[in-house]
N, C-alpha and C positions, 0 to 999 in steps of 0.2 A: 504494500500500500504506500510505502514511502521508499525513496532511495532504490536500493537494489532489490531484486526479487528473492528475498529470503524469509524464512518463517519467523525471524526476529521481529518483523513488522506486522504480524498477524497470521492467522491460520492459512495453510496452503489451499484450503477450500473456499477462501474468500476472494472475490474478484471485484475490483473497482469498476463500476459502470458509469460513474459521474463524479467529477471534481466540482466542488462548490466554491463560490468566491471567498468564503472564509477559511479555506484550506481543509474543510471537512470533506468526506467522501460518502457516496452512496454505494453500498456493497451488496452483491448477490452472494448468498451462501449456498454452495452446491454440495455441501456435505450430507445433508439429510433432506431429501425432497419430502414435502407434505402434500399428499394427494397428487403427486406428479409435478408439483410446483416448488420453486425454490424461494425461500424468504429473502426479503430485502432488509438490510441493516443500516442503521445510522452509524457511519464510521467517523465519529467526531474525534478530532486530533488529540484531545486530552486523554482519551481512553485507548489509543492505538496499541499500547503495550499491555493492556488489560482487556482482551476481547470480551470477557464476560460483562464488562460495563457498556458495551455497544448494544443498544436496544434494537429490537426488531421493529421495523416500520410497518411492513405489510407482509402478508403470507405469499405474495407472488408479484412478479413484475407487472402483470396486467392490472392488479389492484393498485400498485404504485402509480402507474400511468393514469389510471382513472382518478385517483386522489389528487395527483399533481395538476391535472387538467381542471378538476373541480375547484381547486384552490388557486387557480390562475398562476401556477408556478411558484407559489409561496411554499416555504418549508412547513407544511401542515403538521408534521410530526413533532415540531417544537412547541406548538400551541397546546395549552391545557385542554383536556377533554371537555366537551360541552356537557352540561347537565348540572 
């Protein structure tokens, strides 16, 4: 996820699919598919060396695209849940 392609920067099953302006990343985790889909993770730079701190954003890439379009490109996963 940073620098060279080594496990020092995160699990080998994580692939960056987007770099964000604040140096965070959107990651797809291909280690464990859920119903044939791969979860999308918030790879914020403060947690890069502690992958367990990187929270799941959505259960699939299609869900991620749907949400990002619904929220007009804003980082919807950073907002507090409605309710």
